[in-house]
TIMI-520588 format. One line per field, with one value per atom (N, C-alpha, C): residue number from 1; atom name; x negated, y, z. Coordinates in steps of 0.001 Angstrom, whole numbers, m for minus. Atoms other than C-alpha are relative to their C-alpha. Layout:
i <- (NUM,...)
at <- (CA,...)
xx <- (X,...)
yy <- (Y,...)
zz <- (Z,...)
//
This chain:
i <- (1,1,1,2,2,2,3,3,3,4,4,4,5,5,5,6,6,6,7,7,7,8,8,8,9,9,9,10,10,10,11,11,11,12,12,12,13,13,13,14,14,14,15,15,15,16,16,16,17,17,17,18,18,18,19,19,19,20,20,20,21,21,21,22,22,22,23,23,23,24,24,24,25,25,25,26,26,26,27,27,27,28,28,28,29,29,29,30,30,30,31,31,31,32,32,32,33,33,33,34,34,34,35,35,35,36,36,36,37,37,37,38,38,38,39,39,39,40,40,40,41,41,41,42,42,42,43,43,43,44,44,44,45,45,45,46,46,46,47,47,47,48,48,48,49,49,49,50,50,50,51,51,51,52,52,52,53,53,53,54,54,54,55,55,55,56,56,56,57,57,57,58,58,58,59,59,59,60,60,60,61,61,61,62,62,62,63,63,63,64,64,64,65,65,65)
at <- (N,CA,C,N,CA,C,N,CA,C,N,CA,C,N,CA,C,N,CA,C,N,CA,C,N,CA,C,N,CA,C,N,CA,C,N,CA,C,N,CA,C,N,CA,C,N,CA,C,N,CA,C,N,CA,C,N,CA,C,N,CA,C,N,CA,C,N,CA,C,N,CA,C,N,CA,C,N,CA,C,N,CA,C,N,CA,C,N,CA,C,N,CA,C,N,CA,C,N,CA,C,N,CA,C,N,CA,C,N,CA,C,N,CA,C,N,CA,C,N,CA,C,N,CA,C,N,CA,C,N,CA,C,N,CA,C,N,CA,C,N,CA,C,N,CA,C,N,CA,C,N,CA,C,N,CA,C,N,CA,C,N,CA,C,N,CA,C,N,CA,C,N,CA,C,N,CA,C,N,CA,C,N,CA,C,N,CA,C,N,CA,C,N,CA,C,N,CA,C,N,CA,C,N,CA,C,N,CA,C,N,CA,C,N,CA,C,N,CA,C,N,CA,C,N,CA,C)
xx <- (m1085,m292348,1106,m1005,m289562,m614,539,m290281,1137,m916,m288582,1250,m1277,m284927,475,m416,m284290,m717,791,m287100,530,m529,m285741,1353,m1304,m282229,m149,231,m283522,m518,528,m285530,1076,m1069,m282531,991,m933,m280204,m634,710,m282814,m80,92,m283308,1353,m1341,m279555,423,m320,m279167,m702,742,m281889,560,m598,m280338,1296,m1284,m276939,m217,305,m278423,m476,494,m280230,1146,m1132,m277052,875,m825,m275020,m744,784,m277858,27,m40,m277925,1392,m1373,m274121,244,m187,m274107,m757,784,m276882,637,m644,m275111,1269,m1227,m271779,m314,396,m273488,m488,486,m275208,1163,m1157,m271919,821,m748,m270151,m747,791,m273008,71,m107,m272761,1373,m1354,m269004,327,m247,m269314,m29,m57,m268311,m990,912,m270686,801,m656,m269702,m738,623,m270335,m184,277,m271993,m102,92,m271975,m1465,1359,m275060,m53,m43,m273947,553,m485,m273384,1104,m1141,m269969,406,m318,m270205,m562,501,m270781,m1182,1096,m273538,m1367,1284,m276227,m698,775,m278991,186,m218,m278229,m1194,1074,m280663,611,m487,m280205,m595,449,m281044,m1519,1458,m284761,m558,452,m284923,m345,275,m285177,1145,m1017,m283351,842,m929,m280284,555,m554,m279309,1436,m1406,m275584,233)
yy <- (884,95623,758,m834,98140,1361,m1311,101442,987,m1081,104765,93,m267,105236,m1163,1167,101675,m10,m39,101994,1068,m1088,105333,m365,412,103886,m1042,1025,100878,641,m686,103117,835,m813,105416,m869,900,102520,m568,536,101038,1049,m1085,104411,276,m231,104953,m1134,1143,101454,82,m146,102039,1137,m1109,105380,m437,453,103733,m939,918,100968,784,m829,103577,773,m749,105650,m896,908,102659,m466,379,101642,1071,m1111,105078,109,m62,105098,m1135,1146,101614,191,m230,102522,1088,m1077,105750,m455,511,104037,m981,941,101283,738,m801,103891,636,m622,105697,m1022,1045,102462,m437,391,101526,1065,m1078,104933,7,0,104513,m1263,1267,101022,187,m118,100711,m960,853,99294,m1092,1121,95863,m321,295,95268,m1512,1426,91912,m394,490,89742,m141,219,89553,m1193,1198,86445,m1157,1186,82902,m613,535,81559,m1383,1329,78051,m1066,1111,74674,m694,617,73895,568,m602,76038,m840,695,74710,761,m633,75383,m257,150,75849,m30,23,75047,1174,m1119,77377,149,m50,76500,352,m337,77296,m1209,1229,73659,m250,254,72768,m1218,1092,70581,m454,556,68284,m413,396,67748,m1326)
zz <- (291,117252,m732,658,116558,m287,347,114884,m224,351,114446,845,m634,115236,881,m781,116492,1342,m1232,119044,936,m819,120278,612,m520,120654,1113,m1022,122598,1278,m1177,124942,688,m570,125416,781,m682,126306,1265,m1157,128658,1109,m974,130373,645,m544,130760,938,m856,132201,1346,m1252,134780,853,m746,135740,671,m548,136239,1187,m1098,138406,1215,m1102,140511,650,m548,140915,880,m798,142109,1248,m1174,144436,1069,m954,146049,620,m519,146381,996,m886,147922,1314,m1212,150379,860,m752,151362,693,m619,151966,1127,m1049,153949,1236,m1121,156112,750,m649,156779,783,m702,157694,1254,m1169,160038,1089,m994,161741,668,m546,162255,796,m675,163688,1510,m1450,167334,648,m743,169914,697,m654,171211,1281,m1284,174873,120,m116,175472,1465,m1373,178561,396,m490,180750,956,m825,182668,m831,688,181459,853,m738,182470,m502,513,181064,921,m814,182669,m676,738,180156,369,m362,181776,1067,m1029,184034,1304,m1297,187675,903,m979,190546,1395,m1376,194211,771,m828,197113,m20,11,196856,m1375,1341,193146,m847,733,192029,m981,1022,188812,361,m253,189203,m1340,1234,186330,258,m151,185814,m657)
//
């Protein structure tokens, strides 16, 4: 399709573009990893404190509200 100098320029621009995309991808992944490492752990509840849960009586039978 293209020959000579035009072809070389197109390949050079394409190669530089791919390198730039790769560089930004590595930077973004590295920053994301660092932010994830610095993130604090959030303690979650292990009990449900709402009136919307299904309750059981002393025998283990479900009680509908």
